[in-house]
C-alpha positions in Angstrom: -32.3 -39.2 -40.7 -29.2 -37.2 -41.7 -31.1 -33.9 -41.3 -32.2 -35.0 -37.8 -28.6 -35.8 -36.9 -27.4 -32.4 -38.2 -30.1 -30.6 -36.3 -29.2 -32.4 -33.1 -25.5 -31.6 -33.7 -26.3 -28.0 -34.2 -28.4 -27.9 -31.0 -25.5 -29.4 -29.1 -23.1 -26.9 -30.5 -25.3 -24.0 -29.6 -25.8 -25.5 -26.1 -22.1 -25.8 -25.6 -21.5 -22.3 -26.8 -24.2 -21.0 -24.5 -22.6 -22.8 -21.5 -19.2 -21.4 -22.4 -20.6 -17.8 -22.5 -22.3 -18.2 -19.1 -19.4 -20.1 -17.5 -17.6 -16.9 -16.2 -20.8 -16.0 -14.3 -21.3 -19.5 -13.0 -17.7 -19.6 -11.7 -18.0 -16.2 -10.2 -21.3 -17.0 -8.5 -20.0 -20.2 -7.0 -16.6 -18.7 -5.9 -17.8 -15.3 -4.6 -21.4 -15.9 -3.6 -22.6 -19.5 -3.1 -19.5 -20.9 -1.4 -19.0 -17.9 1.0 -22.8 -18.1 1.9 -22.4 -21.8 2.8 -19.2 -21.1 4.8 -21.0 -18.3 6.7 -23.8 -20.6 7.6 -21.3 -23.1 9.0 -19.5 -20.4 10.9 -22.7 -19.2 12.5 -22.6 -22.4 14.5 -19.0 -21.9 15.6 -16.8 -19.8 17.8 -14.4 -18.3 15.4 -11.9 -15.4 16.0 -10.3 -15.5 12.5 -6.9 -16.3 13.9 -7.7 -19.8 15.2 -9.8 -22.7 13.9 -13.6 -22.6 14.1 -15.0 -24.4 17.2 -18.4 -25.9 16.8 -20.8 -24.6 19.5 -24.2 -25.4 18.0 -26.9 -22.8 18.6 -25.1 -20.8 21.2 -24.5 -17.8 18.9 -28.2 -17.6 18.2 -29.2 -18.1 21.8 -26.9 -15.4 22.9 -28.2 -13.1 20.1 -31.8 -13.5 21.1 -31.4 -13.5 24.9 -28.2 -11.9 26.0 -27.3 -9.1 23.6 -29.8 -6.2 23.8 -27.7 -4.2 21.2 -28.9 -6.6 18.5 -32.5 -5.6 19.1 -31.7 -2.0 19.5 -29.7 -1.8 16.3 -32.4 -3.8 14.5 -35.0 -1.3 15.8 -32.9 1.6 14.5 -32.5 -0.1 11.1 -36.3 -0.9 10.9 -37.2 2.7 11.7 -34.7 4.0 9.1 -36.2 1.6 6.4 -39.8 2.3 7.3 -39.4 6.1 7.0 -36.7 6.5 4.3 -38.2 4.0 1.7 -41.6 5.6 1.4 -40.2 9.1 1.3 -37.6 8.1 -1.3 -40.3 6.5 -3.5 -42.6 9.5 -3.2 -39.8 11.9 -4.2 -38.7 9.6 -7.0 -42.2 9.4 -8.5 -42.8 13.2 -8.1 -39.5 14.0 -10.0 -40.2 11.3 -12.6 -43.6 12.9 -13.4 -41.9 16.3 -13.8 -39.4 14.8 -16.3 -42.1 12.9 -18.2 -42.2 15.5 -21.0 -39.1 15.9 -23.1 -37.5 19.3 -23.2 -34.1 20.6 -24.3 -32.6 20.1 -20.9 -34.5 17.0 -19.8 -31.7 14.5 -20.5 -29.2 16.7 -18.7 -31.4 17.1 -15.7 -32.1 13.4 -15.5 -28.4 12.8 -15.3 -28.0 15.4 -12.6 -30.8 13.9 -10.5 -29.4 10.3 -11.1 -25.9 11.3 -10.0 -26.5 11.1 -6.2 -27.6 7.5 -6.6 -24.3 6.6 -8.1 -22.2 8.6 -5.5 -24.6 8.3 -2.5 -22.9 5.2 -1.0 -19.4 6.5 -1.3 -17.2 7.5 1.6 -16.6 10.9 0.0 -20.3 11.8 0.0 -20.7 10.5 3.6 -17.8 12.8 4.7 -19.3 15.7 2.9 -22.7 15.0 4.5 -21.1 15.0 7.9 -19.5 18.3 7.3 -22.8 19.8 6.0 -24.6 18.9 9.3 -21.7 19.7 11.6 -22.2 22.3 14.3 -20.2 24.8 12.1 -21.5 23.4 8.9 -23.4 24.8 5.9 -26.8 23.8 7.2 -26.4 25.8 10.4 -24.9 28.7 8.5 -27.9 28.9 6.1 -30.3 28.7 9.1 -28.5 31.6 10.8 -28.8 33.7 7.6 -32.6 33.4 7.7 -32.9 34.1 11.4 -33.2 30.6 12.7 -31.0 29.1 15.4 -27.7 28.3 13.8 -26.1 26.3 16.6 -28.0 23.0 16.3 -25.9 19.9 16.9 -27.6 17.8 14.2 -25.3 14.8 14.6 -25.0 15.0 18.4 -28.7 14.8 19.3 -30.7 11.5 19.3 -33.8 13.2 17.9 -32.0 14.7 14.9 -29.1 12.4 14.1 -31.1 9.6 12.5 -33.0 12.2 10.3 -29.7 13.3 8.7 -29.2 9.8 7.5 -32.8 9.5 6.3 -32.4 12.8 4.3 -29.3 11.3 2.7 -31.2 8.2 1.7 -34.1 10.2 0.2 -31.6 12.3 -1.7 -30.4 9.1 -3.4 -33.7 8.7 -5.3 -32.2 8.7 -8.8 -32.4 5.0 -9.7 -36.0 4.7 -8.5 -36.8 7.8 -10.5 -35.5 6.4 -13.8 -37.5 3.2 -13.2 -40.6 5.2 -12.5 -40.0 7.2 -15.6 -39.8 4.1 -17.7 -43.0 2.9 -16.2 -44.8 6.2 -16.8 -43.9 6.1 -20.5 -45.5 2.7 -20.9 -48.9 4.0 -19.8 -51.1 4.4 -23.0 -51.9 8.0 -23.7 -55.3 7.0 -24.9 -56.3 6.4 -21.2 -55.6 10.0 -20.3 -57.3 11.3 -23.5 -60.5 9.3 -22.6 -60.3 10.6 -19.0 -60.0 14.2 -20.2 -63.0 13.8 -22.5 -65.0 12.5 -19.5 -64.0 15.6 -17.5 -61.5 13.9 -15.2 -59.1 16.3 -13.4 -55.4 15.8 -13.3 -55.6 14.5 -9.7 -58.3 12.1 -10.6 -56.3 10.8 -13.6 -53.3 10.3 -11.3 -55.4 8.3 -8.8 -57.4 6.3 -11.3 -54.9 5.8 -14.1 -51.3 6.6 -13.2 -51.1 4.9 -9.8 -52.9 1.6 -10.8 -50.9 1.3 -14.0 -47.7 2.0 -12.2 -48.1 -0.5 -9.4 -45.9 -3.2 -11.0 -43.0 -0.6 -11.1 -43.9 0.6 -7.6 -43.8 -3.0 -6.4 -40.3 -3.5 -7.9 -38.9 -0.3 -6.4 -40.4 -1.1 -3.0 -38.8 -4.5 -2.8 -35.4 -3.2 -4.1 -35.3 -0.2 -1.8 -36.5 -2.1 1.3 -33.6 -4.6 0.9 -31.1 -1.8 0.3 -32.4 0.1 3.4 -31.8 -3.0 5.7 -28.3 -3.4 4.3 -27.4 0.3 4.9 -23.9 0.6 6.4 -21.7 3.5 5.1 -24.1 6.3 6.3 -24.0 5.2 9.9 -20.4 4.1 10.0 -18.9 7.3 8.5 -21.3 10.1 9.3 -22.3 9.4 13.0 -20.3 6.4 14.0 -23.5 4.9 15.4 -24.0 7.7 17.9 -25.2 9.4 19.9 -26.0 6.5 22.3 -26.5 4.0 19.5 -29.4 6.0 18.0 -28.0 5.7 14.5 -26.1 2.4 14.8 -27.4 0.3 12.0 -27.6 -3.5 12.3 -24.9 -4.0 9.7 -22.6 -1.6 11.5 -22.9 -3.6 14.8 -22.4 -6.8 12.8 -19.2 -5.4 11.3 -18.0 -4.3 14.7 -18.6 -7.8 16.2 -16.7 -9.4 13.3 -13.7 -7.1 12.8 -13.4 -5.2 16.1 -14.3 -7.9 18.6 -13.1 -10.7 16.3 -16.3 -12.7 16.8 -16.7 -13.9 13.2 -19.0 -16.8 14.2 -21.4 -14.5 16.1 -21.4 -12.0 13.2 -22.3 -14.8 10.8 -25.2 -15.7 13.0 -26.3 -12.1 12.9 -26.0 -12.1 9.2 -28.3 -15.1 8.8 -30.8 -13.6 11.2 -31.0 -10.5 9.0 -31.3 -12.7 5.9 -34.3 -14.4 7.4 -35.9 -11.1 8.3 -35.4 -9.6 4.8 -36.7 -12.8 3.3 -39.9 -12.6 5.5 -40.5 -9.0 4.7 -40.0 -9.6 1.0 -42.4 -12.6 1.1 -45.0 -10.4 2.9 -44.6 -7.7 0.2 -45.0 -10.4 -2.5 -48.0 -11.8 -0.7 -49.7 -8.4 -0.5 -49.0 -7.6 -4.1 -51.9 -9.8 -5.2 -54.2 -7.2 -3.7 -52.8 -3.9 -5.0 -50.5 -4.6 -8.0 -52.2 -4.3 -11.4 -51.9 -7.5 -13.5 -53.0 -7.1 -17.0 -53.3 -10.9 -17.6 -55.6 -11.3 -14.6 -57.7 -8.2 -15.5 -58.2 -9.7 -18.9 
């Protein structure tokens, strides 16, 4: 009986210690995530200009967003195109570079760090300003094109058909985090599978299609979900590099939401826009999860 009481007491002490350790996270989550999310949900049903008190207006913000504000759909279309193009290109680039770094050499660690660096700095204002200067009419890109005999006066950021691609190229350049995740996944594939395929006469391409890709699908699934969510939340690239122009061709949804909130002081309307995007991202994520049962390799199911 005494041993049982001692065990129960030890379990309680461990539980209390555990709760004390996670308490900072719980407090931070409630104060900086859960409560603001609930407040934004309430504000989405109000007319609120930050300076005054919120005025409840029901579904008017949502009705206006869906029926009377064409910029919502235009900016959403721009964001959707950006995500649909940049995410696959980024994942392809990340996987290709990860496979190059699969074998350890003297400089592999250094090169991994170099290729990962853009992912750390890519969302910064400094990189966005640098990117804007690179693609300016008198920037480095045009200068390099002129050196090889190509037209060197292209207005990359001033044309609708090229401006969005400068932002996509920047997104693809930030493939470092996905590369490291792919690299970790590649190292988990048993070498015996490749040895057996080599004995059977399988080419490198056939091994990639039949072994590497199927075994890497769980990692690919993770990267796809993560990068899709990040693409729909893109802000800095559009806001700093192009300012949304020309003619809103690069104005991302988050930029328009920011402008409604802090330039037009329509915080309630911006909150409604935020919840609409949350629902869209949730639906897309659910669809990816639903499709994963058909293409993601699951060892437990295979067994």
